[in-house]
N, C-alpha and C positions, 0 to 999 in steps of 0.2 A: 419450383424446387430450389432450395438454397444450394450454394456452391459447396463442393466437397472441401473439407479442411485438409491441409497437407500435414504430414507427420513432421513435427518441428525438429526432431532428432535427425531425420533423414535430410531435411533442408540444410542443416548445419554441416552435414558430412559430404553431400554430393552436389555437383554443379553440372549443368548441361553445357556441352560444347556447341559451337555454331552449327555443326552438322548433325546434332541431335544425339551424340553419344554421351555417356555419363562418365564424368571424371570423379576420381576419388583420391584421397591421400593415402600413402602407404602406412602400414602399422609398424609397431615395434621401434619407433624413432623418438620416443619422448623421455624415457628414463633408462637407467642401467646402461649408460652409453660407454662406460670405461672398457668393458670387455669386447665391444664391437669395434671392428677395424674401421679406419678412416674411409676406405673404399665403400664399405657397407653403409656407413652413416651418410655418405655423400649420395649414394643411390636412394636411400630412404627419403631424402629431401624432395625428390622429384614426384610429380603426380603420376597417376596411372589411370587406366580406363577400367570400368567395371566389366566383368566377364559377360559375354553375350547371353549366357544362360540366366543371368540375374537381371538383365536389362528391363524386362517387363515389370518385374517385382519392384525394382527401385524407382522406375518412372511413375508407377502407381502411388508410391509413397510421397514423391515430391509434390 
């Protein structure tokens, strides 16, 4: 049987950490930044982990 293809959109958005968790970037940080506070914009730069409820779904897409 041939290999399963990964969903290319998911591969661009998610990365696996060394321990097997799924890392994602935060949303709302790309435009209309004038009304957002510096603190909020700084926090949006950081990466976050995918919620446990979505782990299985995201790993299947990667």
